[in-house]
Wavefront OBJ file of the C-alpha trace (Angstrom):
o trace
v 68.669 91.420 71.195
v 71.308 94.038 72.343
v 69.470 96.422 74.332
v 68.182 94.605 76.751
v 72.151 93.529 77.527
v 72.321 97.097 78.236
v 69.641 96.840 80.060
v 71.797 95.266 82.791
v 74.780 97.095 82.658
v 72.426 100.363 82.995
v 71.524 98.911 86.651
v 74.809 98.190 87.278
v 76.033 101.298 87.280
v 72.729 103.593 87.969
v 71.586 102.255 90.970
v 68.209 103.702 92.677
v 70.329 106.132 94.991
v 71.559 107.767 91.857
v 67.917 109.110 91.217
v 67.651 112.519 92.843
v 64.866 114.778 91.827
v 66.840 117.914 90.866
v 67.408 115.684 87.254
v 67.404 119.260 84.994
v 70.952 119.171 86.265
v 71.856 116.556 84.268
v 72.919 116.233 81.515
v 74.041 113.998 78.349
v 77.979 113.380 77.828
v 79.204 111.644 74.980
v 83.042 109.720 74.301
v 85.196 106.909 73.729
v 86.332 105.910 71.090
v 82.048 105.385 69.746
v 81.040 108.876 70.932
v 78.502 106.875 73.123
v 76.357 109.296 75.552
v 75.185 108.872 78.760
v 74.749 111.424 81.625
v 76.867 113.538 84.271
v 75.825 115.815 86.457
v 75.928 119.639 84.919
v 77.838 121.112 87.532
v 79.928 118.717 89.246
v 80.919 116.323 86.159
v 79.492 113.229 88.049
v 78.241 110.060 85.594
v 74.483 109.729 86.705
v 73.699 107.188 83.414
v 77.123 106.104 81.189
v 77.746 106.202 77.724
v 76.417 103.431 76.492
v 73.792 105.379 74.270
v 74.295 106.713 70.825
v 72.125 109.621 70.848
v 70.629 110.769 74.196
v 68.078 113.778 75.292
v 67.539 115.392 77.733
v 65.179 114.440 80.575
v 61.549 115.487 80.280
v 58.301 114.171 82.735
v 60.806 111.547 83.980
v 62.054 110.210 81.055
v 64.685 110.674 78.297
v 64.741 109.700 74.838
v 67.740 107.625 73.516
v 68.790 105.883 70.546
v 70.489 101.830 70.894
v 71.413 99.899 67.802
v 69.659 103.103 65.116
v 66.426 102.626 66.841
v 65.502 105.198 70.001
v 63.192 104.085 73.133
v 63.302 105.699 76.759
v 64.890 105.185 79.374
v 63.533 106.692 83.562
v 65.537 108.290 86.102
v 67.439 105.705 87.250
v 68.780 105.013 83.394
v 66.218 101.822 82.725
v 65.004 100.981 79.696
v 61.329 102.144 80.274
v 60.014 101.869 76.372
v 61.733 99.493 74.091
v 63.680 101.324 70.983
v 61.459 100.657 68.318
v 61.213 103.864 66.892
v 63.018 105.906 63.887
v 63.276 109.239 66.010
v 61.441 109.700 69.377
v 60.312 113.503 71.175
v 60.294 115.015 74.508
v 57.361 114.451 76.607
v 54.520 117.347 77.075
v 51.095 116.198 78.933
v 51.743 112.673 78.549
v 52.630 112.623 75.137
v 55.482 112.067 73.230
v 56.188 112.517 69.732
v 57.270 109.296 67.685
v 58.335 108.319 63.564
v 57.402 105.417 62.158
v 57.944 104.301 58.678
v 59.072 108.357 58.041
v 55.786 109.857 60.114
v 55.069 111.336 63.105
v 52.453 109.580 65.491
v 52.656 109.571 69.674
v 52.930 107.624 72.376
v 52.058 107.869 76.215
v 54.299 107.146 78.726
v 53.836 103.158 78.982
v 54.566 103.496 75.212
v 51.156 102.719 74.010
v 50.836 104.458 70.402
v 48.378 106.919 71.149
v 47.992 108.354 67.753
v 48.196 106.542 64.226
v 52.154 107.401 62.784
v 50.773 109.247 59.862
v 51.043 112.651 60.016
v 54.805 115.000 58.789
v 54.447 116.474 62.129
v 52.513 115.852 65.814
v 53.822 117.707 68.492
v 52.202 117.312 72.093
v 50.581 120.188 72.981
v 47.846 119.917 76.030
v 45.019 117.680 77.465
v 45.804 115.345 74.248
v 45.836 117.865 71.689
v 48.493 118.482 69.247
v 50.160 120.411 66.607
v 49.851 119.238 63.512
v 49.836 118.707 60.012
v 48.886 116.148 57.762
v 51.714 114.076 55.676
v 52.642 114.843 52.311
v 51.427 112.725 49.733
v 55.122 110.809 47.725
v 56.751 113.054 50.545
v 60.425 110.885 50.399
v 60.989 110.039 54.169
v 64.626 111.944 54.918
v 66.518 112.386 59.201
v 65.913 116.200 58.706
v 62.878 115.855 60.120
v 63.328 112.871 62.451
v 66.459 114.689 63.893
v 64.721 117.587 64.952
v 61.733 116.165 67.303
v 62.684 118.758 69.779
v 59.109 119.030 71.089
v 57.057 122.803 72.003
v 60.260 124.889 71.001
v 59.616 128.278 68.496
v 62.049 125.874 66.376
v 59.271 123.398 65.394
v 56.410 125.457 66.002
v 56.686 127.312 62.539
v 56.103 125.004 60.320
v 53.279 126.172 57.644
v 49.206 123.742 56.600
v 49.356 122.267 61.055
v 46.040 122.384 62.542
v 44.959 121.574 65.839
v 44.702 117.494 66.594
v 42.680 115.889 68.941
v 43.322 112.319 70.038
v 39.302 111.847 70.819
v 37.767 114.352 68.075
v 40.302 114.354 65.568
v 40.501 117.856 63.398
v 39.994 120.397 65.455
v 40.734 123.211 62.923
v 41.500 122.964 59.349
v 45.276 122.066 58.860
v 46.057 126.095 56.967
v 47.016 127.624 60.114
v 50.870 128.723 61.028
v 52.368 127.889 64.786
v 54.691 130.586 67.115
v 55.055 129.775 71.023
v 52.690 132.095 73.032
v 53.085 130.354 76.539
v 53.687 127.369 78.516
v 52.045 124.491 76.441
v 49.938 123.468 79.688
v 48.338 126.767 79.431
v 46.917 125.415 76.225
v 47.116 128.923 74.195
v 49.141 129.142 71.242
v 49.341 131.749 68.482
v 48.003 130.818 65.689
v 48.546 132.662 62.042
v 47.052 132.896 58.113
v 47.751 135.137 55.482
v 43.862 137.074 54.761
v 43.112 137.792 51.501
v 45.736 140.499 51.140
v 48.517 137.693 50.855
v 49.680 139.613 54.725
v 49.699 137.390 58.121
v 46.828 137.355 60.137
v 47.770 135.928 63.955
v 45.482 134.961 66.873
v 45.285 133.140 69.630
v 43.798 129.810 69.660
v 43.226 128.068 72.481
v 43.270 123.913 72.766
v 39.794 123.019 72.017
v 40.096 124.916 68.709
v 38.428 128.236 69.457
v 39.608 131.473 69.317
v 40.871 133.415 72.571
v 41.521 136.649 70.098
v 40.293 136.429 67.105
v 43.387 136.775 64.561
v 44.407 140.400 64.162
v 47.964 141.670 64.543
v 50.195 141.323 61.938
v 53.697 139.844 63.967
v 53.453 138.157 67.395
v 56.081 137.070 69.831
v 56.740 134.937 73.188
v 54.965 135.981 76.259
v 57.474 137.663 78.729
v 57.064 138.825 81.993
v 53.340 139.104 81.287
v 53.941 140.866 77.561
v 54.054 139.695 74.607
v 54.620 142.298 72.008
v 52.631 142.193 69.103
v 52.595 144.351 66.172
v 50.215 145.515 63.327
v 50.324 147.767 60.123
v 48.499 150.894 60.446
v 45.650 151.275 58.297
v 45.485 155.447 57.830
v 48.867 155.192 55.883
v 48.430 155.458 52.425
v 47.820 151.816 50.931
v 50.966 151.775 49.063
v 52.517 152.854 51.693
v 51.290 150.981 54.609
v 54.021 148.115 54.924
v 56.472 150.966 56.398
v 53.655 152.087 59.216
v 54.092 149.615 62.305
v 51.787 149.796 65.342
v 53.302 148.511 68.532
v 51.894 147.514 71.537
v 51.728 144.212 73.881
v 49.532 142.009 75.428
v 48.930 139.921 78.901
v 49.266 136.437 79.542
v 44.912 135.883 78.621
v 45.791 137.910 75.087
v 44.441 141.399 76.327
v 46.151 144.270 75.318
v 47.665 145.936 77.962
v 50.296 148.466 76.125
v 48.532 150.098 72.958
v 48.675 150.030 69.816
v 51.372 153.072 68.992
v 53.830 154.396 66.453
v 57.230 152.963 68.513
v 59.693 150.651 68.531
v 59.236 148.122 71.487
v 61.281 144.674 71.129
v 60.783 142.831 74.307
v 60.126 143.218 77.926
v 62.459 142.838 81.304
v 62.705 143.508 84.659
v 59.232 145.070 84.560
v 59.969 147.511 82.083
v 60.033 147.524 78.029
v 62.476 149.446 75.896
v 60.992 152.077 73.562
v 62.584 154.172 70.300
v 60.158 156.854 69.461
v 59.806 156.962 65.680
v 61.828 159.010 63.458
v 63.997 160.886 65.742
v 66.545 157.796 67.449
v 65.785 158.141 71.155
v 64.921 155.381 73.942
v 62.491 155.211 76.278
v 61.403 153.213 79.157
v 57.626 151.660 78.866
v 55.509 150.646 82.288
v 53.837 147.906 82.364
v 50.440 149.886 80.677
v 52.736 151.028 78.338
v 53.089 154.612 79.883
v 56.835 156.426 79.385
v 58.702 155.559 82.900
v 60.395 159.563 84.185
v 57.427 160.444 80.904
v 60.163 161.095 78.351
v 62.708 159.997 75.947
v 66.027 160.393 76.395
v 69.377 159.872 73.882
v 69.609 156.698 74.725
v 67.934 154.010 77.284
v 69.219 151.066 78.735
v 66.819 148.142 81.266
v 69.405 146.636 83.816
v 69.241 142.296 84.139
v 71.124 142.666 87.631
v 68.642 144.418 89.355
v 69.412 147.935 89.002
v 67.670 150.611 88.165
v 66.920 151.365 84.562
v 68.866 153.769 83.403
v 68.455 157.191 80.824
v 71.381 159.436 79.054
v 70.266 162.851 78.551
v 73.175 164.576 75.800
v 76.516 162.879 77.877
v 75.189 162.356 81.431
v 73.514 158.661 82.534
v 70.861 159.337 85.661
v 69.324 156.224 87.491
v 65.587 156.308 87.120
v 63.380 155.476 89.936
v 60.318 153.951 89.601
v 58.192 156.579 90.160
v 60.089 158.543 87.765
v 62.574 160.635 89.281
v 66.350 160.630 87.846
v 68.876 159.802 90.390
v 72.975 159.874 89.793
v 73.878 156.923 87.670
v 74.631 154.064 89.926
v 77.071 152.277 87.692
v 79.170 155.199 88.166
v 82.559 153.484 88.919
v 81.825 149.949 87.889
v 84.227 147.359 87.594
v 84.060 146.005 84.594
v 87.040 144.140 84.731
v 89.563 143.788 87.247
v 93.024 142.556 86.704
v 94.953 141.455 90.168
v 98.495 143.626 89.926
v 97.834 144.949 86.729
v 94.569 147.559 85.343
v 91.017 148.091 86.182
v 88.656 149.005 83.804
v 85.847 151.129 85.515
v 82.528 152.099 84.182
v 82.126 156.126 83.460
v 79.004 157.155 82.014
v 79.487 156.384 77.869
v 82.980 155.907 78.601
v 85.880 153.666 81.414
v 88.086 155.099 82.962
v 91.467 152.095 82.738
v 93.350 152.481 86.413
v 96.265 151.160 87.254
v 96.705 149.214 90.471
v 97.385 150.593 93.962
v 97.131 154.521 92.564
v 94.661 157.422 93.769
v 94.950 159.341 90.427
v 92.159 158.969 88.130
v 92.949 157.137 84.876
v 93.294 157.639 81.260
v 89.520 157.903 79.817
v 88.707 155.568 76.202
v 85.387 154.247 74.744
v 83.712 151.521 76.478
v 84.463 148.813 73.636
v 84.787 145.274 74.686
v 87.628 144.766 77.381
v 88.137 141.297 78.521
v 89.293 139.667 81.524
v 91.412 137.492 79.444
v 93.946 140.315 78.338
v 94.691 140.589 82.402
v 97.178 142.124 83.409
v 97.330 144.192 80.409
v 98.272 145.770 78.297
v 95.064 146.883 76.163
v 93.666 147.647 73.322
v 91.470 151.332 73.729
v 89.785 153.465 71.587
v 89.154 157.222 71.713
v 87.503 159.956 69.024
v 88.017 156.584 66.486
v 92.024 156.398 66.839
v 93.402 153.508 68.589
v 96.267 153.212 72.079
v 97.364 150.350 73.885
v 97.540 150.970 77.780
v 100.022 149.578 79.716
v 99.878 147.581 83.310
v 101.209 150.288 85.100
v 98.310 153.268 83.105
v 100.905 154.296 80.790
v 99.154 155.092 77.551
v 101.075 154.188 74.382
v 100.188 156.453 71.066
v 99.624 159.987 73.141
v 98.502 162.215 71.590
v 97.500 160.976 67.540
v 96.836 157.222 68.385
v 97.181 154.866 65.515
v 94.530 154.639 62.929
v 94.319 150.576 63.782
v 96.507 147.808 65.806
v 96.650 143.887 66.617
v 97.027 142.711 69.750
v 99.538 143.694 72.049
v 101.945 140.918 72.968
v 105.737 140.075 74.058
v 106.232 143.277 74.576
v 105.833 144.781 70.651
v 102.649 145.533 68.921
v 101.866 145.709 65.155
v 99.974 149.218 64.591
v 98.707 151.319 61.295
v 99.937 155.382 61.321
v 99.241 156.811 57.879
v 97.976 154.180 55.885
v 100.794 151.818 56.633
v 101.997 148.915 58.853
v 104.832 149.156 61.724
v 105.893 147.849 64.945
v 106.268 149.621 68.681
v 107.643 148.230 71.874
v 106.818 149.237 74.887
v 108.151 152.588 75.312
v 105.822 153.926 72.833
v 108.947 153.964 69.717
v 108.906 152.721 67.179
v 111.068 149.380 66.527
v 109.938 149.476 63.023
v 108.730 152.547 61.209
v 105.079 151.919 59.644
v 106.095 151.612 55.560
v 104.156 147.837 54.900
v 100.620 147.670 52.977
v 100.721 144.011 55.204
v 101.773 143.318 58.374
v 101.220 140.381 60.605
v 101.816 138.448 63.372
v 102.952 134.617 63.192
v 104.553 134.724 66.689
v 106.048 136.258 69.853
v 109.031 137.515 67.987
v 108.403 136.621 64.124
v 106.025 138.937 61.607
v 104.803 138.295 58.122
v 105.578 141.203 55.780
v 103.165 140.665 52.312
v 101.160 137.972 50.910
v 101.498 135.810 48.472
v 104.694 134.794 46.952
v 106.336 138.100 47.765
v 105.696 137.550 51.241
v 108.935 137.602 53.595
v 109.599 137.310 57.142
v 110.834 140.004 59.674
v 111.682 140.268 63.801
v 110.690 143.192 65.913
v 113.700 144.693 65.262
v 113.074 144.837 61.579
v 115.219 142.246 60.665
v 114.926 139.337 57.909
v 114.652 136.088 59.057
v 114.223 132.231 56.976
v 111.204 131.563 56.244
v 109.237 129.530 59.304
v 108.522 125.619 58.698
v 104.847 125.006 59.966
v 105.040 120.604 60.584
v 102.152 119.277 59.433
v 100.388 116.865 62.026
v 102.244 113.294 61.779
v 100.063 110.848 59.499
v 99.245 108.774 62.288
v 97.740 111.970 64.439
v 95.766 113.553 61.441
v 93.958 110.115 60.886
v 93.448 109.520 64.539
v 89.669 110.398 65.545
v 88.071 112.087 68.190
v 88.290 109.306 71.726
v 91.372 106.810 70.229
v 90.534 105.306 66.360
v 92.649 106.209 63.958
v 91.994 104.875 59.936
v 94.022 102.789 58.439
v 94.223 101.505 55.103
v 94.862 97.767 52.903
v 94.901 96.989 49.235
v 93.018 101.011 48.499
v 90.313 99.829 51.304
v 89.561 102.029 54.600
v 88.951 101.308 58.015
v 89.455 101.528 61.902
v 91.843 100.798 64.463
v 92.014 101.782 68.047
v 95.261 102.536 70.179
v 97.083 99.508 70.350
v 96.203 98.655 66.704
v 93.150 95.984 67.088
v 91.297 96.362 64.248
v 87.897 98.018 65.231
v 86.836 98.337 61.594
v 87.582 96.655 58.657
v 89.914 97.784 56.079
v 86.806 97.212 53.857
v 85.566 100.159 52.259
v 86.209 103.021 49.909
v 85.927 105.865 52.824
v 84.286 105.423 55.978
v 84.377 108.354 58.787
v 85.236 108.147 62.605
v 83.015 106.946 64.900
v 79.943 109.771 66.032
v 77.148 108.783 67.711
v 77.775 105.392 67.792
v 78.581 104.864 64.120
v 80.762 105.420 61.369
v 79.659 106.474 57.987
v 80.841 104.078 55.032
v 81.184 104.118 51.277
v 81.221 100.218 50.171
v 82.355 99.380 46.573
v 79.632 99.523 43.971
v 77.342 101.102 46.520
v 75.228 104.293 46.060
v 75.207 105.082 49.457
v 76.860 106.330 52.601
v 75.443 103.618 55.092
v 75.755 103.079 59.519
v 77.668 100.903 60.546
v 78.287 99.971 64.415
v 81.038 99.377 66.365
v 80.290 95.711 66.067
v 81.019 96.443 61.896
v 77.379 95.351 61.208
v 75.222 97.766 59.413
v 72.314 99.602 61.101
v 69.259 98.447 59.398
v 67.188 100.723 61.894
v 68.952 104.207 60.156
v 68.507 104.971 56.733
v 71.707 104.994 54.491
v 72.393 108.516 52.145
v 73.618 109.543 49.146
v 76.524 111.995 49.857
v 78.856 112.622 53.292
v 81.511 114.438 54.485
v 83.931 113.841 57.249
v 84.029 117.612 57.756
v 81.770 120.430 56.937
v 83.231 124.613 56.594
v 79.637 126.440 56.810
v 78.857 128.440 53.660
v 81.512 126.184 50.936
v 80.574 123.475 48.899
v 82.824 120.681 48.415
v 85.399 120.557 45.542
v 83.829 118.472 43.201
v 85.012 115.216 42.207
v 82.177 113.595 39.825
v 79.181 114.242 38.392
v 77.367 111.868 40.629
v 76.992 113.607 44.122
v 77.497 110.186 46.048
v 80.895 109.583 44.487
v 81.836 112.925 44.194
v 81.726 112.419 48.243
v 83.563 109.429 48.437
v 86.419 110.754 46.185
v 86.559 113.829 48.132
v 86.454 112.162 51.379
v 89.139 109.400 49.862
v 91.103 112.944 48.719
v 90.654 113.734 52.635
v 92.007 110.677 54.261
v 94.942 109.975 51.916
v 96.153 114.194 52.493
v 95.972 113.572 56.377
v 98.154 110.121 55.493
v 100.474 112.082 53.253
v 99.616 110.950 50.736
v 98.365 113.691 48.675
v 100.295 117.008 48.364
v 96.963 119.661 49.020
v 93.538 118.882 51.105
v 90.095 118.477 49.133
v 88.932 121.978 48.565
v 85.661 124.427 49.510
v 84.249 126.321 46.769
v 82.475 129.613 48.622
v 80.267 132.452 46.726
v 81.660 130.793 43.538
v 85.218 131.045 44.182
v 87.590 128.345 45.319
v 88.462 128.603 48.841
v 92.023 128.159 50.283
v 92.271 123.968 51.412
v 92.053 123.802 54.553
v 92.318 119.602 56.564
v 90.817 118.960 60.433
v 90.720 115.541 62.181
v 86.793 116.441 63.243
v 83.990 114.196 61.842
v 81.892 116.270 60.044
v 77.773 115.857 59.892
v 75.680 113.645 57.191
v 75.038 116.320 54.504
v 71.490 115.091 53.032
l 1 2 3 4 5 6 7 8 9 10 11 12 13 14 15 16 17 18 19 20 21 22 23 24 25 26 27 28 29 30 31 32 33 34 35 36 37 38 39 40 41 42 43 44 45 46 47 48 49 50 51 52 53 54 55 56 57 58 59 60 61 62 63 64 65 66 67 68 69 70 71 72 73 74 75 76 77 78 79 80 81 82 83 84 85 86 87 88 89 90 91 92 93 94 95 96 97 98 99 100 101 102 103 104 105 106 107 108 109 110 111 112 113 114 115 116 117 118 119 120 121 122 123 124 125 126 127 128 129 130 131 132 133 134 135 136 137 138 139 140 141 142 143 144 145 146 147 148 149 150 151 152 153 154 155 156 157 158 159 160 161 162 163 164 165 166 167 168 169 170 171 172 173 174 175 176 177 178 179 180 181 182 183 184 185 186 187 188 189 190 191 192 193 194 195 196 197 198 199 200 201 202 203 204 205 206 207 208 209 210 211 212 213 214 215 216 217 218 219 220 221 222 223 224 225 226 227 228 229 230 231 232 233 234 235 236 237 238 239 240 241 242 243 244 245 246 247 248 249 250 251 252 253 254 255 256 257 258 259 260 261 262 263 264 265 266 267 268 269 270 271 272 273 274 275 276 277 278 279 280 281 282 283 284 285 286 287 288 289 290 291 292 293 294 295 296 297 298 299 300 301 302 303 304 305 306 307 308 309 310 311 312 313 314 315 316 317 318 319 320 321 322 323 324 325 326 327 328 329 330 331 332 333 334 335 336 337 338 339 340 341 342 343 344 345 346 347 348 349 350 351 352 353 354 355 356 357 358 359 360 361 362 363 364 365 366 367 368 369 370 371 372 373 374 375 376 377 378 379 380 381 382 383 384 385 386 387 388 389 390 391 392 393 394 395 396 397 398 399 400 401 402 403 404 405 406 407 408 409 410 411 412 413 414 415 416 417 418 419 420 421 422 423 424 425 426 427 428 429 430 431 432 433 434 435 436 437 438 439 440 441 442 443 444 445 446 447 448 449 450 451 452 453 454 455 456 457 458 459 460 461 462 463 464 465 466 467 468 469 470 471 472 473 474 475 476 477 478 479 480 481 482 483 484 485 486 487 488 489 490 491 492 493 494 495 496 497 498 499 500 501 502 503 504 505 506 507 508 509 510 511 512 513 514 515 516 517 518 519 520 521 522 523 524 525 526 527 528 529 530 531 532 533 534 535 536 537 538 539 540 541 542 543 544 545 546 547 548 549 550 551 552 553 554 555 556 557 558 559 560 561 562 563 564 565 566 567 568 569 570 571 572 573 574 575 576 577 578 579 580 581 582 583 584 585 586 587 588 589 590 591 592 593 594 595 596 597 598 599 600 601 602 603 604 605 606 607 608 609 610 611 612 613 614 615 616 617 618
């Protein structure tokens, strides 16, 4: 088998000397013509395990799940196969066990690869001490890759499933499988939030122990993860009018054992950080900072408050003045006044001044102009910067000169190549570095398209000007040459013969014979292909062979657009996806004038094209 041959190659590159104790610094990295994956040092990028696997997941308890020829197994930290690939999907090890998929269902293995819990569950996430978070397999449920690709172990995302319970290797079900689960603390502690709806259809959450008994009986309507010995909990106010009860919430926090240490009160609490909890006073919008026991730091509410992550003291604002707050509650001058937010060598420095910022030119002791503390990015160095004050916009040049004084602009685009696009009185114009208009504000629509190129209007009436307002010829935006547009990441490129598609390498050698109505770039070691007469897209490996261990799927699109639907080419979903992809390939080959479209919110979107591979869509 191919996986046995890979072992020798891995051992040759990944010798035991590569195996250090600090493997959490390793990360998966994929590349090459078939987008195969290996492991590199996260900081240095040094290759640790070669790119030989179709999928390479993170290490957990000295083992990492990898996919070879469509099936998952596990390698150790030297790159040797520790558990041969025989699973449809594999999750990380937790407490000596890992969730695996066989025949579309979840079971569990130990670190020897032995199946210790049969694969007959919808999900089976290792918890602790041989106990799992489990949900029953739904009768007649179709097997899909969606669950199989989501085996992420003991994470918040994976725990948000309904109809789950605790299942133990030796004792079977410890609870009824009718709970939702949410992360509380590390699984080794054996505590997890478990919730279900009561007779009033309200969620009731409690803290469940790994033996199936309650550490804290269900009593909260909403719960959060433990952070710094505090987990935020929320309940409805029973004293509120019954029909409006849902509007009134009480919030507090429990400690790592589930004991309520911050009393439930009608105030906003969202998280815990640096030993403090930010809070808001109901009905006023004022903010406060909670101590460990829930009392207010400085025994007061502020107009605004802030908890820092850099070790600085927490801050509070009274009217327009910020103060730092000592642990005992004493207000002292703001430690962050004058903090450097952005420093441009030879240009401007952006300094914090309370709620404002000061933009100070290099080499001057004179205070600079002050503006709102909007987002300033070092990528804009050395300047000019866009800055806002009292709802109006200005440009600040490298020497501190402010363009737009005294009234400012209604809106601006970035300042580049000596010119800025600005809006005054509802019309757009162009200014130079002196602040004078080179093109007076007279356009409803004006956008920058190049250093000295601007588009006026849109659609059929669009025309082009330079920074002085002179008309210029319409630019020709060159579409990629077919040989470039049909290239994949890693060097392969699409080729067509007798109206069928295949793939070649950079030297013209055929990798996948042109025998498919449509196919994709390689991703995770496979190309998704649509054969003549087929009703599914199926995965094919670098050897040109169908990956029998992986399921085919009804549809596939080589590019995807969020919140959009592909243009419909046929009433049959599979045929439509094939025709869409063929249109996309023909467009990139220069044989079609327009790219296949994406539809958003019931309206057709603008055509776009890409050479990046998409993901299977079902």
